[in-house]
C-alpha positions as CSV (number, residue, x, y, z in Angstrom):
1,M,-24.0,23.7,-1.7
2,I,-23.6,20.0,-1.2
3,A,-24.7,17.1,-3.4
4,L,-24.5,13.5,-2.2
5,I,-24.2,11.0,-5.1
6,T,-24.4,7.2,-4.5
7,G,-22.7,4.7,-6.8
8,A,-20.2,7.4,-7.8
9,T,-17.3,5.1,-8.8
10,S,-18.4,4.9,-12.4
11,G,-20.9,5.7,-15.1
12,I,-23.8,8.1,-14.3
13,G,-22.7,8.6,-10.7
14,K,-19.2,9.6,-11.6
15,S,-20.4,12.0,-14.3
16,T,-22.9,13.5,-12.0
17,A,-20.4,14.1,-9.3
18,L,-18.0,15.8,-11.7
19,L,-20.7,18.0,-13.2
20,F,-21.9,19.3,-9.9
21,A,-18.4,20.0,-8.8
22,R,-17.6,21.8,-12.0
23,N,-20.5,24.1,-11.3
24,G,-19.4,25.0,-7.8
25,W,-20.8,22.3,-5.6
26,D,-19.0,20.3,-3.0
27,V,-19.8,16.6,-3.3
28,I,-20.1,13.6,-1.1
29,I,-19.4,10.5,-3.1
30,T,-20.2,6.9,-2.1
31,G,-19.4,3.5,-3.4
32,R,-17.8,0.1,-2.7
33,R,-14.5,0.6,-4.5
34,P,-12.1,2.7,-2.4
35,D,-9.5,3.1,-5.2
36,R,-12.0,4.6,-7.6
37,L,-13.5,6.8,-4.9
38,K,-10.0,8.1,-4.1
39,D,-9.3,8.8,-7.7
40,L,-12.6,10.6,-8.2
41,A,-12.1,12.7,-5.1
42,S,-8.7,13.7,-6.3
43,H,-10.0,14.5,-9.8
44,V,-12.8,16.7,-8.4
45,E,-10.4,18.6,-6.1
46,K,-7.7,19.1,-8.7
47,E,-9.9,20.0,-11.6
48,T,-12.6,22.1,-9.9
49,G,-11.2,23.2,-6.6
50,R,-14.2,21.9,-4.8
51,K,-14.2,19.6,-1.8
52,A,-15.1,15.9,-2.1
53,L,-15.9,13.7,0.8
54,R,-15.5,9.9,0.3
55,L,-17.9,7.5,2.0
56,E,-17.0,3.8,1.4
57,F,-19.9,1.4,2.0
58,D,-22.1,-1.1,0.4
59,I,-25.6,0.5,-0.1
60,R,-27.1,-2.9,0.7
61,E,-25.8,-2.7,4.3
62,R,-28.3,-0.7,6.4
63,K,-26.1,-0.2,9.4
64,A,-23.1,0.9,7.3
65,V,-25.3,3.4,5.4
66,S,-26.9,4.9,8.5
67,G,-23.5,4.9,10.3
68,A,-21.9,6.8,7.5
69,I,-24.6,9.5,7.4
70,D,-24.9,9.8,11.1
71,G,-21.1,10.2,11.3
72,L,-20.9,13.1,8.8
73,P,-18.9,16.1,10.1
74,A,-21.0,19.2,10.8
75,E,-19.8,21.0,7.7
76,W,-21.1,18.2,5.5
77,R,-24.5,17.7,7.0
78,E,-26.4,20.4,5.0
79,I,-27.0,18.2,2.0
80,D,-28.9,20.1,-0.7
81,V,-29.3,17.3,-3.2
82,L,-29.3,13.5,-2.9
83,V,-28.8,11.6,-6.1
84,N,-29.9,8.0,-5.6
85,N,-27.9,6.5,-8.5
86,A,-26.6,3.2,-7.0
87,G,-28.3,0.4,-8.9
88,L,-27.7,-2.6,-11.1
89,A,-29.1,-5.4,-13.2
90,S,-27.8,-8.9,-12.6
91,G,-28.5,-11.5,-15.2
92,L,-31.1,-11.6,-18.0
93,S,-33.3,-14.7,-17.9
94,L,-36.9,-15.9,-18.0
95,I,-38.6,-15.6,-14.7
96,Q,-38.9,-19.4,-14.4
97,E,-35.2,-19.8,-14.9
98,G,-34.0,-16.9,-12.8
99,D,-31.3,-17.1,-10.2
100,P,-32.6,-16.0,-6.8
101,D,-29.1,-14.7,-5.9
102,D,-29.5,-12.3,-8.8
103,W,-33.0,-11.3,-7.6
104,E,-31.8,-10.6,-4.1
105,K,-28.8,-8.5,-5.4
106,M,-31.1,-6.3,-7.5
107,I,-33.8,-5.9,-4.8
108,D,-31.3,-5.2,-2.1
109,T,-29.4,-2.6,-4.2
110,N,-32.1,-0.9,-6.3
111,V,-34.9,-0.8,-3.7
112,K,-33.6,-1.4,-0.2
113,G,-30.4,0.5,-0.7
114,L,-32.3,3.5,-2.0
115,L,-34.5,3.4,1.0
116,Y,-31.7,3.1,3.5
117,I,-29.8,6.1,2.2
118,S,-32.9,8.2,1.7
119,R,-34.1,7.4,5.3
120,A,-30.7,8.6,6.6
121,V,-30.6,11.8,4.6
122,M,-34.2,12.9,4.7
123,P,-34.2,14.1,8.4
124,L,-31.3,16.4,7.6
125,M,-33.3,18.0,4.8
126,I,-36.5,18.1,6.9
127,A,-34.6,20.0,9.6
128,R,-33.7,22.7,7.1
129,G,-37.0,22.8,5.4
130,K,-35.5,22.2,1.9
131,G,-33.7,19.7,-0.2
132,H,-34.0,17.7,-3.4
133,I,-33.9,14.0,-4.0
134,V,-33.2,12.7,-7.5
135,N,-33.9,9.0,-8.0
136,I,-32.3,7.4,-11.0
137,G,-35.0,5.0,-12.3
138,S,-35.1,3.5,-15.7
139,I,-37.3,3.2,-18.8
140,A,-37.6,-0.4,-17.4
141,G,-39.7,1.1,-14.6
142,K,-42.2,2.3,-17.1
143,E,-42.7,-0.8,-19.3
144,A,-41.6,-4.4,-18.7
145,Y,-39.7,-6.4,-21.3
146,R,-38.9,-10.0,-21.9
147,K,-36.4,-11.4,-19.4
148,G,-36.4,-8.1,-17.5
149,N,-38.8,-9.4,-14.8
150,V,-37.1,-8.7,-11.5
151,Y,-35.0,-5.8,-12.7
152,C,-38.1,-4.2,-14.1
153,S,-39.9,-4.8,-10.8
154,T,-37.2,-3.0,-8.9
155,K,-37.4,0.0,-11.2
156,F,-41.2,0.1,-11.1
157,A,-40.7,0.2,-7.3
158,V,-38.3,3.2,-7.7
159,D,-41.1,4.9,-9.7
160,A,-43.6,4.2,-6.9
161,L,-41.2,5.4,-4.2
162,S,-40.5,8.6,-6.1
163,R,-44.2,9.3,-6.3
164,S,-44.7,8.4,-2.6
165,M,-41.7,10.5,-1.4
166,R,-43.0,13.5,-3.3
167,I,-46.3,13.2,-1.4
168,D,-44.8,12.5,2.1
169,L,-42.2,15.2,1.8
170,L,-44.5,17.9,0.3
171,E,-45.1,19.8,3.6
172,H,-41.3,20.0,4.1
173,G,-40.5,21.8,0.9
174,I,-38.4,18.9,-0.4
175,R,-38.5,18.2,-4.1
176,V,-38.4,14.7,-5.6
177,T,-37.5,14.0,-9.2
178,S,-37.3,10.6,-11.0
179,V,-34.9,10.5,-14.0
180,N,-35.5,7.4,-16.1
181,P,-32.9,6.7,-18.8
182,G,-33.2,4.2,-21.7
183,A,-30.1,2.5,-23.1
184,A,-27.0,4.2,-21.8
185,E,-23.5,2.9,-22.4
186,T,-22.0,2.6,-19.0
187,E,-20.9,-0.5,-17.0
188,F,-24.6,-1.5,-16.8
189,S,-24.4,-4.3,-19.4
190,L,-21.0,-5.4,-18.2
191,V,-22.4,-5.9,-14.7
192,R,-25.6,-7.5,-16.0
193,F,-23.6,-10.0,-18.1
194,K,-21.1,-10.6,-15.2
195,G,-18.0,-9.4,-17.0
196,D,-18.7,-10.7,-20.5
197,E,-17.3,-7.7,-22.5
198,S,-18.3,-9.1,-25.9
199,R,-21.9,-9.6,-24.9
200,A,-22.0,-6.2,-23.2
201,K,-20.6,-4.4,-26.3
202,K,-23.2,-5.9,-28.6
203,T,-25.9,-4.2,-26.5
204,Y,-24.8,-0.8,-27.9
205,Q,-24.0,-1.7,-31.5
206,G,-25.8,-0.2,-34.4
207,Y,-27.1,3.0,-32.8
208,D,-25.9,5.9,-30.6
209,P,-26.8,5.1,-27.0
210,L,-27.1,7.7,-24.2
211,T,-23.9,8.4,-22.3
212,A,-23.3,8.9,-18.6
213,D,-22.8,12.6,-19.3
214,D,-26.2,12.8,-21.1
215,V,-27.9,11.6,-18.0
216,A,-25.8,13.7,-15.6
217,D,-26.9,16.8,-17.7
218,V,-30.5,16.0,-17.0
219,V,-30.0,15.4,-13.3
220,Y,-28.1,18.7,-12.9
221,Y,-30.8,20.6,-14.9
222,A,-33.5,19.2,-12.7
223,A,-31.6,19.9,-9.5
224,T,-31.0,23.6,-10.5
225,R,-34.5,24.7,-11.3
226,P,-35.9,27.6,-9.3
227,A,-37.0,26.6,-5.8
228,H,-40.7,26.7,-6.7
229,V,-40.2,24.3,-9.7
230,C,-40.1,20.5,-9.4
231,L,-39.6,18.4,-12.5
232,N,-41.4,15.3,-11.2
233,D,-40.6,12.6,-13.8
234,I,-38.2,12.6,-16.7
235,T,-37.9,9.7,-19.2
236,M,-35.0,10.0,-21.7
237,T,-33.9,7.6,-24.4
238,P,-31.5,7.5,-27.3
239,T,-33.2,8.8,-30.5
240,A,-33.0,5.2,-31.8
241,Q,-35.1,3.8,-28.9
242,A,-38.9,4.1,-28.6
243,S,-39.4,1.8,-25.6
244,P,-37.5,-1.1,-23.9
245,A,-38.6,-3.4,-26.6
246,Y,-38.3,-1.2,-29.7
247,M,-34.8,-0.2,-30.9
248,Y,-33.7,0.8,-34.4
249,K,-30.2,-0.6,-35.1
250,K,-28.4,-0.1,-38.3
251,E,-26.8,-3.1,-40.0
252,G,-23.1,-3.4,-40.2
């Protein structure tokens, strides 16, 4: 069995790749950071004995994405699960003060990148009459919040794409699941705040956030249900979070 995980160099993607490998899957791991991809592939192979194929590309580059998938060796083309994990938030500002460069980065990664890799992989699944696509959305794709504007828009788009994929791929026996995490302590806030570690850490103070492993557990569970079962939409949050805007944080 083969799982392809995008954005596998850190956080949810890395945890997901390791979890699949620990359970007997070979993994295709993609990302922009070659050193991290190499380290993860080595980790997978040494710890689990499974094979790991590294594909280095920027998910925003359509030709690079299609070229990488079109160039897969024959033994790697039977992809059973695609985990569309690559995504990010860039900046946190009121819409009228937003940076268009941040907007384009989020739209190109979270929406267009997901489309590019899905479009490349789906024909391989259709040819076999089976497969499973797991899109990593967000609680921000269920409810907008102040200063979330464009990031929320991209995750609402992921929600709509998941629903549409499920309809369009129905006749081909391909399952589509959307996993929508709330606050999870990964590199997410560090990227959003452009390397400001102090500000990123404050995001997760006063409560126990989700971890990358928590989300990976849910992804793997969804992907390993019996063939006639599809978990369509899963929203998960820390116990301390009720919605994007409501979080209970302890003092001190």
